[in-house]
One Martini backbone bead per residue (centre of mass of N, CA, C, O) as a GRO file, in nm:
protein
  339
    1MET     BB    1  -0.027  -0.785   0.277
    2GLY     BB    2  -0.305  -0.778   0.288
    3ALA     BB    3  -0.390  -0.457   0.406
    4ARG     BB    4  -0.259  -0.193   0.446
    5ASN     BB    5   0.009  -0.022   0.253
    6HIS     BB    6   0.311   0.168   0.377
    7THR     BB    7   0.519   0.108   0.155
    8GLY     BB    8   0.206   0.094   0.070
    9ALA     BB    9  -0.094  -0.061   0.251
   10LYS     BB   10  -0.285  -0.344   0.279
   11SER     BB   11  -0.505  -0.593   0.396
   12ALA     BB   12  -0.751  -0.731   0.414
   13ALA     BB   13  -1.111  -0.751   0.384
   14GLY     BB   14  -1.376  -0.664   0.608
   15ALA     BB   15  -1.511  -0.640   0.874
   16ARG     BB   16  -1.591  -0.359   1.098
   17ILE     BB   17  -1.520  -0.197   1.388
   18PHE     BB   18  -1.652   0.079   1.627
   19ARG     BB   19  -1.515  -0.040   1.904
   20GLU     BB   20  -1.260  -0.105   2.125
   21ASP     BB   21  -1.409  -0.258   2.353
   22ALA     BB   22  -1.439  -0.529   2.185
   23PHE     BB   23  -1.098  -0.589   2.171
   24ILE     BB   24  -1.020  -0.395   2.425
   25GLY     BB   25  -1.142  -0.513   2.735
   26ALA     BB   26  -1.316  -0.737   2.719
   27ARG     BB   27  -1.523  -0.926   2.985
   28GLY     BB   28  -1.772  -1.039   2.897
   29GLY     BB   29  -2.057  -1.067   2.798
   30ARG     BB   30  -2.309  -0.848   2.758
   31MET     BB   31  -2.329  -0.555   2.621
   32PRO     BB   32  -2.442  -0.262   2.627
   33ALA     BB   33  -2.611  -0.114   2.374
   34PHE     BB   34  -2.449   0.161   2.383
   35LEU     BB   35  -2.161  -0.020   2.347
   36GLN     BB   36  -2.218  -0.156   2.085
   37PRO     BB   37  -2.090  -0.266   1.820
   38LYS     BB   38  -2.054  -0.251   1.467
   39VAL     BB   39  -2.093  -0.536   1.237
   40TRP     BB   40  -2.026  -0.598   0.912
   41GLY     BB   41  -2.056  -0.922   0.771
   42ASN     BB   42  -1.986  -1.058   1.087
   43PRO     BB   43  -2.138  -1.260   1.303
   44LYS     BB   44  -1.904  -1.401   1.447
   45ALA     BB   45  -1.769  -1.158   1.551
   46TRP     BB   46  -2.006  -1.055   1.721
   47ASN     BB   47  -2.009  -1.291   1.909
   48TRP     BB   48  -1.734  -1.249   2.026
   49VAL     BB   49  -1.788  -0.982   2.144
   50GLN     BB   50  -2.027  -1.058   2.339
   51ASN     BB   51  -1.835  -1.301   2.481
   52GLY     BB   52  -1.523  -1.233   2.516
   53LYS     BB   53  -1.322  -1.400   2.278
   54PHE     BB   54  -1.019  -1.245   2.258
   55GLY     BB   55  -0.843  -1.343   2.473
   56GLY     BB   56  -0.635  -1.318   2.744
   57GLY     BB   57  -0.476  -1.051   2.690
   58PHE     BB   58  -0.750  -0.880   2.646
   59LYS     BB   59  -0.926  -0.978   2.892
   60PHE     BB   60  -0.683  -0.961   3.143
   61GLY     BB   61  -0.389  -0.815   3.076
   62LEU     BB   62  -0.204  -1.011   2.957
   63PRO     BB   63   0.032  -1.139   2.810
   64LEU     BB   64   0.112  -1.217   2.497
   65ASP     BB   65   0.112  -1.476   2.279
   66THR     BB   66   0.418  -1.609   2.086
   67GLY     BB   67   0.435  -1.923   2.030
   68GLY     BB   68   0.744  -1.968   2.140
   69LEU     BB   69   0.860  -1.697   2.047
   70ASP     BB   70   1.087  -1.478   2.038
   71PRO     BB   71   1.010  -1.145   2.018
   72VAL     BB   72   1.297  -1.106   1.931
   73LEU     BB   73   1.407  -1.120   1.576
   74GLY     BB   74   1.585  -0.844   1.517
   75ARG     BB   75   1.879  -0.649   1.387
   76ILE     BB   76   1.965  -0.298   1.280
   77GLY     BB   77   2.114  -0.138   1.473
   78SER     BB   78   1.859   0.062   1.604
   79LEU     BB   79   1.691  -0.167   1.486
   80GLU     BB   80   1.384  -0.351   1.565
   81VAL     BB   81   1.236  -0.678   1.558
   82ARG     BB   82   0.900  -0.754   1.684
   83LEU     BB   83   0.666  -0.876   1.894
   84ALA     BB   84   0.384  -0.828   2.035
   85THR     BB   85   0.314  -0.838   2.410
   86THR     BB   86   0.102  -0.594   2.427
   87LYS     BB   87  -0.145  -0.373   2.417
   88ARG     BB   88   0.034  -0.128   2.383
   89ASP     BB   89   0.174  -0.226   2.123
   90ILE     BB   90  -0.089  -0.225   1.953
   91ARG     BB   91  -0.154   0.071   1.985
   92ARG     BB   92   0.109   0.170   1.842
   93ALA     BB   93   0.039   0.041   1.572
   94GLN     BB   94  -0.236   0.194   1.530
   95ARG     BB   95  -0.116   0.475   1.522
   96LEU     BB   96   0.055   0.433   1.274
   97ARG     BB   97  -0.166   0.358   1.082
   98TYR     BB   98  -0.323   0.618   1.111
   99ARG     BB   99  -0.099   0.809   1.011
  100VAL     BB  100  -0.086   0.678   0.727
  101PHE     BB  101  -0.383   0.617   0.624
  102TYR     BB  102  -0.528   0.899   0.725
  103ASN     BB  103  -0.306   1.138   0.716
  104GLU     BB  104  -0.159   1.060   0.443
  105MET     BB  105  -0.377   0.929   0.323
  106SER     BB  106  -0.734   0.853   0.212
  107ALA     BB  107  -0.861   0.748   0.448
  108VAL     BB  108  -1.173   0.684   0.625
  109PRO     BB  109  -1.276   0.739   0.933
  110ASN     BB  110  -1.427   0.640   1.193
  111ALA     BB  111  -1.530   0.750   1.495
  112ALA     BB  112  -1.345   0.577   1.670
  113CYS     BB  113  -1.078   0.614   1.526
  114MET     BB  114  -1.076   0.921   1.550
  115LEU     BB  115  -1.089   0.941   1.858
  116ALA     BB  116  -0.826   0.749   1.900
  117GLN     BB  117  -0.613   0.757   1.668
  118ARG     BB  118  -0.683   0.460   1.541
  119ASP     BB  119  -0.632   0.165   1.377
  120MET     BB  120  -0.922  -0.053   1.399
  121ASP     BB  121  -1.011  -0.400   1.467
  122GLU     BB  122  -1.106  -0.729   1.534
  123TYR     BB  123  -0.824  -0.857   1.432
  124ASP     BB  124  -0.618  -0.756   1.643
  125ALA     BB  125  -0.682  -0.982   1.862
  126ILE     BB  126  -0.584  -1.246   1.671
  127CYS     BB  127  -0.319  -1.125   1.595
  128ASP     BB  128  -0.003  -1.076   1.496
  129HIS     BB  129   0.254  -0.821   1.571
  130LEU     BB  130   0.480  -0.641   1.381
  131LEU     BB  131   0.772  -0.462   1.489
  132VAL     BB  132   0.946  -0.151   1.443
  133LEU     BB  133   1.227  -0.023   1.625
  134ASP     BB  134   1.364   0.290   1.744
  135HIS     BB  135   1.622   0.354   1.977
  136ASP     BB  136   1.718   0.657   1.849
  137ALA     BB  137   1.491   0.817   1.871
  138PRO     BB  138   1.358   1.096   1.940
  139ARG     BB  139   1.252   1.256   2.226
  140LYS     BB  140   1.017   1.373   2.414
  141PRO     BB  141   0.955   1.577   2.657
  142PHE     BB  142   0.857   1.406   2.935
  143ARG     BB  143   0.891   1.118   2.818
  144PRO     BB  144   0.922   0.812   2.790
  145ASN     BB  145   1.179   0.572   2.761
  146LYS     BB  146   1.113   0.482   2.427
  147PRO     BB  147   1.074   0.328   2.152
  148LYS     BB  148   0.999   0.365   1.808
  149VAL     BB  149   0.732   0.314   1.597
  150VAL     BB  150   0.800   0.254   1.228
  151GLY     BB  151   0.669  -0.050   1.195
  152THR     BB  152   0.421  -0.287   1.038
  153TYR     BB  153   0.252  -0.603   1.086
  154ARG     BB  154  -0.003  -0.849   1.008
  155LEU     BB  155  -0.072  -1.181   1.153
  156LEU     BB  156  -0.253  -1.476   1.014
  157ARG     BB  157  -0.328  -1.780   1.105
  158GLN     BB  158  -0.520  -2.040   1.023
  159GLU     BB  159  -0.583  -2.166   1.307
  160VAL     BB  160  -0.700  -1.891   1.408
  161ALA     BB  161  -0.909  -1.830   1.194
  162ASP     BB  162  -1.075  -2.103   1.229
  163ARG     BB  163  -1.138  -2.030   1.554
  164SER     BB  164  -1.289  -1.774   1.468
  165PHE     BB  165  -1.349  -1.548   1.168
  166GLY     BB  166  -1.127  -1.569   0.974
  167PHE     BB  167  -1.035  -1.400   0.697
  168TYR     BB  168  -0.996  -1.077   0.591
  169THR     BB  169  -0.978  -1.131   0.275
  170ALA     BB  170  -1.272  -1.267   0.240
  171GLY     BB  171  -1.411  -0.976   0.176
  172GLU     BB  172  -1.280  -0.987  -0.132
  173PHE     BB  173  -1.168  -1.294  -0.149
  174ASP     BB  174  -1.170  -1.637  -0.272
  175VAL     BB  175  -0.980  -1.842  -0.074
  176GLN     BB  176  -1.100  -2.128   0.007
  177PRO     BB  177  -1.041  -2.321  -0.237
  178VAL     BB  178  -0.734  -2.325  -0.201
  179ILE     BB  179  -0.727  -2.426   0.088
  180ASP     BB  180  -0.900  -2.689   0.037
  181ALA     BB  181  -0.683  -2.802  -0.182
  182ASN     BB  182  -0.456  -2.766   0.083
  183PRO     BB  183  -0.467  -2.933   0.371
  184GLN     BB  184  -0.138  -2.972   0.416
  185LEU     BB  185  -0.129  -2.662   0.443
  186ARG     BB  186   0.006  -2.344   0.567
  187PHE     BB  187  -0.146  -2.037   0.634
  188LEU     BB  188  -0.068  -1.679   0.574
  189GLU     BB  189  -0.165  -1.356   0.667
  190LEU     BB  190  -0.102  -1.051   0.529
  191GLY     BB  191  -0.111  -0.710   0.698
  192ARG     BB  192  -0.118  -0.383   0.778
  193SER     BB  193   0.110  -0.234   0.628
  194CYS     BB  194   0.369  -0.009   0.763
  195VAL     BB  195   0.569   0.300   0.718
  196LEU     BB  196   0.743   0.547   0.810
  197LYS     BB  197   0.855   0.775   0.600
  198PRO     BB  198   1.166   0.801   0.698
  199TYR     BB  199   1.174   0.455   0.685
  200ARG     BB  200   1.153   0.413   0.361
  201ASN     BB  201   1.368   0.159   0.337
  202LYS     BB  202   1.561  -0.109   0.309
  203ARG     BB  203   1.617  -0.170   0.610
  204THR     BB  204   1.326  -0.186   0.714
  205VAL     BB  205   1.206  -0.393   0.514
  206GLU     BB  206   1.416  -0.615   0.582
  207LEU     BB  207   1.336  -0.647   0.874
  208LEU     BB  208   1.044  -0.726   0.830
  209TRP     BB  209   1.125  -0.984   0.661
  210HIS     BB  210   1.287  -1.119   0.874
  211GLY     BB  211   1.047  -1.156   1.067
  212ILE     BB  212   0.866  -1.323   0.879
  213TRP     BB  213   1.067  -1.552   0.827
  214THR     BB  214   1.091  -1.645   1.123
  215TYR     BB  215   0.790  -1.705   1.153
  216VAL     BB  216   0.761  -1.910   0.925
  217LEU     BB  217   0.961  -2.119   1.041
  218HIS     BB  218   0.831  -2.163   1.320
  219HIS     BB  219   0.526  -2.228   1.184
  220ARG     BB  220   0.541  -2.376   0.919
  221ILE     BB  221   0.496  -2.220   0.656
  222ASP     BB  222   0.370  -2.242   0.307
  223VAL     BB  223   0.162  -1.981   0.279
  224MET     BB  224   0.136  -1.657   0.148
  225PHE     BB  225  -0.106  -1.385   0.193
  226GLY     BB  226  -0.281  -1.096   0.032
  227CYS     BB  227  -0.316  -0.772   0.018
  228ALA     BB  228  -0.270  -0.519  -0.232
  229SER     BB  229  -0.215  -0.165  -0.309
  230LEU     BB  230  -0.363   0.088  -0.497
  231GLU     BB  231  -0.393   0.404  -0.545
  232GLY     BB  232  -0.725   0.436  -0.582
  233THR     BB  233  -1.072   0.406  -0.760
  234ASP     BB  234  -0.973   0.420  -1.078
  235PRO     BB  235  -0.899   0.186  -1.302
  236ALA     BB  236  -0.837   0.359  -1.557
  237LYS     BB  237  -0.580   0.492  -1.406
  238MET     BB  238  -0.463   0.167  -1.375
  239ALA     BB  239  -0.422   0.006  -1.638
  240LEU     BB  240  -0.120  -0.062  -1.648
  241PRO     BB  241  -0.066  -0.216  -1.375
  242LEU     BB  242  -0.308  -0.416  -1.400
  243SER     BB  243  -0.235  -0.542  -1.672
  244PHE     BB  244   0.043  -0.639  -1.595
  245LEU     BB  245  -0.049  -0.833  -1.376
  246HIS     BB  246  -0.231  -1.003  -1.551
  247HIS     BB  247  -0.007  -1.086  -1.780
  248TYR     BB  248   0.275  -1.125  -1.582
  249ALA     BB  249   0.141  -1.209  -1.264
  250ARG     BB  250  -0.023  -1.459  -1.285
  251ALA     BB  251  -0.160  -1.709  -1.136
  252PRO     BB  252  -0.165  -2.017  -1.111
  253GLU     BB  253  -0.429  -2.216  -1.094
  254GLU     BB  254  -0.366  -2.331  -0.799
  255TRP     BB  255  -0.342  -1.996  -0.699
  256ASN     BB  256  -0.619  -1.884  -0.798
  257VAL     BB  257  -0.769  -1.586  -0.688
  258LYS     BB  258  -1.087  -1.452  -0.669
  259ALA     BB  259  -1.286  -1.217  -0.675
  260LEU     BB  260  -1.572  -1.130  -0.573
  261PRO     BB  261  -1.838  -1.099  -0.768
  262ASP     BB  262  -1.949  -0.817  -0.628
  263ARG     BB  263  -1.617  -0.694  -0.664
  264PHE     BB  264  -1.539  -0.726  -0.947
  265VAL     BB  265  -1.236  -0.615  -1.131
  266ARG     BB  266  -1.096  -0.559  -1.407
  267MET     BB  267  -0.748  -0.590  -1.540
  268ASP     BB  268  -0.782  -0.618  -1.864
  269LEU     BB  269  -0.738  -0.303  -2.007
  270MET     BB  270  -0.498  -0.419  -2.170
  271SER     BB  271  -0.300  -0.522  -2.388
  272LYS     BB  272  -0.006  -0.690  -2.395
  273GLU     BB  273   0.114  -0.525  -2.646
  274GLY     BB  274   0.045  -0.226  -2.487
  275ILE     BB  275   0.283  -0.278  -2.283
  276ASP     BB  276   0.507  -0.105  -2.077
  277ALA     BB  277   0.693  -0.268  -1.864
  278ARG     BB  278   0.868  -0.051  -1.738
  279ALA     BB  279   0.641   0.152  -1.667
  280ALA     BB  280   0.474  -0.044  -1.499
  281LEU     BB  281   0.684  -0.099  -1.278
  282HIS     BB  282   0.711   0.201  -1.189
  283SER     BB  283   0.388   0.213  -1.104
  284LEU     BB  284   0.440   0.031  -0.875
  285PRO     BB  285   0.433  -0.049  -0.574
  286PRO     BB  286   0.680  -0.150  -0.372
  287LEU     BB  287   0.538  -0.397  -0.247
  288ILE     BB  288   0.460  -0.545  -0.505
  289LYS     BB  289   0.749  -0.564  -0.620
  290GLY     BB  290   0.852  -0.732  -0.391
  291TYR     BB  291   0.667  -0.980  -0.430
  292LEU     BB  292   0.765  -1.045  -0.709
  293ARG     BB  293   1.063  -1.090  -0.645
  294LEU     BB  294   1.005  -1.337  -0.449
  295GLY     BB  295   0.734  -1.494  -0.613
  296GLY     BB  296   0.480  -1.361  -0.659
  297THR     BB  297   0.124  -1.363  -0.728
  298VAL     BB  298  -0.181  -1.287  -0.906
  299GLY     BB  299  -0.494  -1.264  -0.912
  300GLU     BB  300  -0.839  -1.240  -1.005
  301GLY     BB  301  -0.903  -0.945  -0.981
  302ALA     BB  302  -1.031  -0.652  -0.840
  303VAL     BB  303  -1.067  -0.418  -0.551
  304ILE     BB  304  -1.269  -0.168  -0.418
  305ASP     BB  305  -1.161   0.055  -0.149
  306ARG     BB  306  -1.325   0.333  -0.027
  307GLN     BB  307  -1.218   0.380   0.268
  308PHE     BB  308  -0.895   0.364   0.151
  309GLY     BB  309  -0.855   0.450  -0.150
  310THR     BB  310  -0.837   0.158  -0.306
  311THR     BB  311  -0.685  -0.097  -0.507
  312ASP     BB  312  -0.706  -0.447  -0.490
  313VAL     BB  313  -0.484  -0.726  -0.463
  314LEU     BB  314  -0.394  -1.069  -0.488
  315VAL     BB  315  -0.141  -1.242  -0.302
  316MET     BB  316   0.074  -1.523  -0.380
  317LEU     BB  317   0.318  -1.709  -0.148
  318PRO     BB  318   0.494  -1.964  -0.177
  319VAL     BB  319   0.769  -2.086  -0.028
  320LYS     BB  320   0.872  -2.257  -0.274
  321ALA     BB  321   0.870  -1.973  -0.470
  322ILE     BB  322   1.100  -1.855  -0.343
  323ASN     BB  323   1.367  -1.698  -0.400
  324PRO     BB  324   1.680  -1.818  -0.330
  325ARG     BB  325   1.825  -1.546  -0.287
  326TYR     BB  326   1.653  -1.467  -0.022
  327ILE     BB  327   1.715  -1.711   0.146
  328GLY     BB  328   2.025  -1.654   0.144
  329HIS     BB  329   2.005  -1.366   0.275
  330PHE     BB  330   1.851  -1.458   0.549
  331GLY     BB  331   1.854  -1.753   0.580
  332ALA     BB  332   1.743  -2.072   0.646
  333THR     BB  333   1.741  -1.965   0.979
  334ALA     BB  334   1.729  -1.658   1.024
  335ASP     BB  335   2.051  -1.525   1.086
  336ARG     BB  336   2.133  -1.242   0.976
  337HIS     BB  337   1.935  -1.057   1.207
  338ALA     BB  338   1.983  -1.176   1.467
  339ALA     BB  339   1.954  -1.117   1.812
   0.00000   0.00000   0.00000
């Protein structure tokens, strides 16, 4: 959920930053004009950039805070799921995202991302990053002996978003009314998910979800949400999957999040009677089908993201709505693939 996803995905869309200096290695104080990044639509993020408020790990090169959670969350064979603990870990996740979103898919990089060969924005500095590593992946000659990053997810907790510059998803969908209506609940935004093509299989995706479930339990999360993407920017060509989601997977009123008015794209392009449900399910990206199986529902209206070449929908997944079958599979205490 929440920006690009490949398993194919995106998650949350908002302002984007155009120099890595702003969020990796910012030292505080005002940056020289020729180094200042440009941030569209997010003045609060720009203030953070100017004042170097992106947290100790990024500001001083210290290990990143994992919130009291053991960074190694689980293993299946040679694969390990863990939280990023260093800036280098995050850079490796960004390189994977670039490879999937820009080289494989149709996203258009800005100059800084193209130069660095990394997908990056200001939210990378305030999010937790989930990584899947392959310890048995072939090494290139004369390269350090380290596991290969083959999957990633970006996680943003509500309390972190509230004290920084909000949720990334808010650039596309009006999530605040649902959050305000549930002040007793803890929200988690999922985004920027992707998996390297040879690893797009049940084992890798299961390990990613094991990591998310462990994280959810540790931080006592009540609701997960974020954007999920269909490839393409012409809704007419996606009439079947969009209409299916509108008629068959619509969120109940208490969880219904609408696309922002100036970005709203209708999803009810076909009547319910005209939908071939089997064909519609087949046309959905694996990530969206996975969310629906878990118990997720979809908000009202889609949003076209032309930079990433996708049409985004908002997925809401309250923990209490998760299919008990999956809780039983991973274990009520996330012990199935525990490290």
